[in-house]
C-alpha positions in Angstrom: -60.4 70.9 -60.2 -58.2 73.9 -60.5 -59.6 77.4 -60.3 -59.2 79.3 -63.6 -58.3 83.0 -63.6 -57.4 85.6 -66.2 -54.6 87.9 -65.2 -53.9 91.3 -66.9 -50.3 92.3 -66.9 -48.2 95.0 -68.6 -47.2 92.3 -71.1 -50.7 91.2 -72.0 -53.3 88.9 -70.6 -52.6 85.4 -69.3 -54.7 82.4 -68.3 -53.7 80.7 -65.1 -55.0 78.0 -62.8 -54.7 78.0 -59.0 -54.9 75.2 -56.4 -53.6 74.6 -52.8 -52.6 76.6 -49.8 -49.3 77.9 -48.6 -46.4 79.9 -50.0 -47.0 80.8 -53.7 -45.4 78.5 -56.2 -45.3 78.9 -60.0 -45.3 76.0 -62.4 -45.3 75.9 -66.2 -44.0 73.9 -69.2 -42.6 75.5 -72.3 -45.2 74.2 -74.7 -48.0 72.5 -72.7 -51.6 73.8 -72.8 -53.2 73.4 -69.4 -56.8 73.4 -68.3 -58.9 73.0 -65.1 -57.9 69.4 -64.8 -54.4 70.5 -63.8 -51.0 68.8 -64.2 -49.3 65.8 -62.6 -46.1 67.7 -61.8 -48.0 70.7 -60.4 -50.1 68.4 -58.2 -47.0 67.3 -56.4 -46.9 70.7 -54.6 -50.5 71.5 -53.9 -50.4 69.9 -50.4 -47.9 72.5 -49.2 -48.2 75.5 -51.6 -50.6 77.6 -53.4 -49.7 76.6 -56.9 -50.1 78.9 -59.9 -50.2 76.8 -63.1 -49.4 79.1 -66.1 -50.6 79.0 -69.7 -47.9 80.7 -71.7 -48.4 82.7 -74.9 -50.3 80.8 -77.6 -51.6 78.4 -74.9 -55.3 78.4 -74.0 -56.7 81.9 -73.5 -53.3 83.5 -72.9 -51.8 86.3 -75.0 -50.8 85.5 -78.6 -47.2 86.0 -79.8 -47.2 89.2 -81.9 -43.6 88.4 -82.9 -41.9 85.0 -83.1 -39.3 85.9 -80.5 -42.1 86.3 -78.0 -42.0 82.5 -77.8 -38.4 82.3 -76.7 -37.4 81.1 -73.2 -36.1 84.5 -72.2 -39.3 86.3 -73.2 -41.3 83.7 -71.5 -39.5 84.4 -68.2 -40.2 88.1 -68.7 -43.9 87.1 -69.0 -43.7 85.1 -65.8 -42.3 88.0 -64.0 -45.1 90.3 -65.2 -47.6 87.8 -63.9 -45.9 87.7 -60.5 -46.1 91.4 -60.3 -49.7 91.5 -61.4 -50.6 89.0 -58.7 -48.8 91.3 -56.2 -46.6 88.5 -55.0 -43.3 89.8 -53.6 -41.5 86.4 -54.0 -42.6 83.0 -55.0 -41.1 79.6 -55.7 -40.6 78.3 -59.2 -40.8 74.6 -60.0 -40.3 73.2 -63.5 -40.0 69.8 -65.1 -38.3 69.1 -68.4 -38.6 72.2 -70.6 -40.3 73.8 -67.6 -37.1 73.2 -65.7 -35.1 74.9 -68.5 -37.3 77.9 -68.0 -36.5 77.7 -64.3 -32.8 77.9 -65.0 -33.2 81.1 -67.0 -35.6 82.5 -64.3 -32.9 81.9 -61.7 -30.2 83.5 -63.8 -32.2 86.8 -64.4 -34.6 87.0 -61.5 -33.2 85.2 -58.5 -34.3 88.0 -56.3 -37.9 87.1 -57.2 -37.6 83.5 -56.1 -37.7 82.0 -52.6 -36.1 79.0 -54.2 -36.1 77.0 -57.4 -36.9 73.3 -58.1 -35.5 72.0 -61.4 -36.5 68.4 -62.3 -35.2 66.4 -65.3 -33.9 69.4 -67.1 -30.7 70.9 -68.6 -28.9 74.2 -69.1 -27.9 73.4 -72.7 -28.8 71.4 -75.7 -29.3 67.9 -74.3 -29.5 65.6 -77.3 -26.8 66.6 -79.8 -23.9 65.2 -77.8 -25.4 62.6 -75.4 -25.9 59.1 -76.6 -27.9 58.6 -73.3 -30.6 60.8 -74.7 -33.4 59.1 -76.6 -33.4 61.9 -79.2 -29.8 61.1 -80.1 -29.5 59.1 -83.3 -27.3 56.5 -81.5 -29.7 55.8 -78.6 -31.0 52.2 -78.9 -34.7 53.5 -78.8 -34.2 56.5 -81.0 -35.9 54.9 -84.0 -38.9 53.8 -82.0 -39.4 57.3 -80.5 -39.1 58.9 -84.0 -41.6 56.4 -85.4 -44.1 57.2 -82.6 -43.6 61.0 -83.1 -44.1 60.6 -86.8 -47.3 58.6 -86.5 -48.7 61.1 -84.1 -48.5 63.7 -86.8 -50.8 61.8 -89.2 -54.1 63.8 -89.6 -56.3 60.7 -90.3 -55.7 59.2 -86.8 -58.7 59.0 -84.4 -58.4 60.5 -81.0 -58.3 57.0 -79.5 -55.4 56.0 -81.8 -53.5 59.2 -80.8 -54.0 58.4 -77.1 -52.6 54.9 -77.6 -49.5 56.3 -79.3 -49.0 58.9 -76.6 -49.0 56.1 -74.0 -46.4 54.2 -75.9 -44.3 57.3 -76.2 -44.5 58.0 -72.5 -43.6 54.4 -71.6 -40.2 55.0 -73.3 -39.5 57.5 -70.5 -40.5 55.4 -67.6 -38.2 53.2 -65.5 -41.0 50.7 -65.1 -43.2 51.2 -68.2 -45.6 48.5 -67.0 -46.7 50.9 -64.2 -47.9 53.6 -66.7 -51.6 53.3 -65.9 -50.9 53.5 -62.2 -48.8 56.6 -62.5 -51.2 58.4 -64.9 -54.5 57.4 -63.2 -56.0 60.8 -62.6 -58.4 62.6 -64.9 -55.7 65.1 -66.0 -55.4 66.1 -69.7 -53.4 68.7 -71.5 -52.4 69.5 -75.1 -49.3 70.8 -76.9 -48.9 74.2 -78.5 -47.6 73.4 -82.0 -46.3 77.0 -82.4 -44.4 76.9 -79.1 -43.0 73.4 -79.8 -41.8 74.4 -83.3 -40.0 77.5 -81.9 -38.5 75.5 -79.1 -37.1 72.8 -81.5 -35.2 75.6 -83.2 -34.1 77.5 -80.1 -32.8 74.4 -78.3 -30.2 73.9 -81.1 -28.3 77.0 -79.8 -29.4 76.8 -76.1 -26.5 77.0 -73.7 -26.5 79.1 -70.5 -24.0 77.0 -68.5 -21.6 80.0 -68.2 -24.3 82.0 -66.5 -25.4 79.4 -63.9 -23.1 81.1 -61.4 -25.4 84.1 -61.5 -28.2 82.1 -59.8 -28.2 83.2 -56.2 -31.5 81.7 -54.9 -31.4 78.2 -53.4 -31.9 75.5 -56.0 -33.1 71.9 -55.7 -32.1 69.8 -58.7 -33.8 66.4 -59.1 -33.3 63.8 -61.8 -34.1 60.2 -62.4 -31.0 58.1 -62.7 -32.4 56.6 -65.9 -33.7 59.7 -67.5 -33.6 59.2 -71.3 -34.9 62.7 -72.2 -32.6 65.0 -70.2 -29.9 62.5 -69.0 -28.7 62.9 -65.5 -25.2 64.2 -66.6 -26.9 67.5 -67.3 -28.4 67.8 -63.8 -25.0 67.0 -62.3 -23.5 69.7 -64.5 -26.0 72.3 -63.2 -25.4 71.2 -59.6 -21.6 71.7 -60.1 -22.1 75.2 -61.6 -25.0 76.6 -59.5 -23.5 77.9 -56.2 -26.4 77.3 -53.8 -27.7 74.0 -55.1 -28.6 70.6 -53.8 -28.7 67.5 -56.1 -30.9 64.5 -55.7 -30.6 61.5 -58.1 -33.6 59.1 -57.8 -32.5 55.5 -58.4 -35.8 54.0 -59.7 -36.9 56.8 -62.0 -36.6 57.8 -65.6 -38.1 61.2 -66.7 -41.0 61.3 -64.2 -39.5 61.0 -60.7 -42.5 62.9 -59.2 -44.7 60.0 -60.3 -42.3 57.0 -60.3 -41.1 57.7 -56.8 -43.8 60.1 -55.7 -43.5 59.6 -51.9 -39.7 60.1 -51.9 -40.0 63.1 -54.2 -42.4 64.9 -51.9 -40.4 64.0 -48.9 -37.2 65.4 -50.4 -38.9 68.6 -51.5 -40.4 69.0 -48.0 -37.0 68.4 -46.4 -35.3 71.0 -48.6 -38.0 73.6 -47.8 -37.6 72.8 -44.1 -33.9 73.2 -44.1 -34.3 76.6 -45.8 -36.8 77.6 -43.1 -39.1 78.7 -46.0 
């Protein structure tokens, strides 16, 4: 289990969870609500780092959003910086998956000096579904209708918890290269929820999200990883980031969709370890 802690910062109070030993590493997701059971992505780093798993505003016992803009990605990065300072950490690593990776991009743009390095997995630096037919949220993707149906059903208030869990499994399977291995990948007693307020704000913000012209401002080393078959943030967006971020390394994982840290867990950990070793970090 992860150790829970409440941190008071100059931007409010935040709930975090800690586990592991080594150089400090920050993990979060833009609209997930974490608890002591942890997180699958964060667990990938606990063997080599002391991981700080963050509940953002409106998540768990963390600060509320007094203004709607407090839920934006930029304001969220300001919050992460305030937590780092409150923990008296000079520099740490940031690692983010999916929308957590999008936060990592913005973190690197504005606060590279606070980062030993940055790990961005299955993410993008701009709106990733309006123009790419490879994205499952694009209306011309072959599984678009099925994904929308599952999302719609999950909103039904009369559903039992068991029915919701079954629908979530089916939704996740759409983002796995080998969906038949779902139960093997997600075998730990890890659970998390979604912040409806944060998700709603994100769904609006992502429509105008594009920081590609600022990627050249990222000066810390960046490891970009993406599954070759990612249907959520297609690999073209990771390749774009690699091309535009000066000090970056790209790794495409051949047998992964949106969860390479589970689908090819051993290779994922090996490549992260090699990247850290090459940096001498």
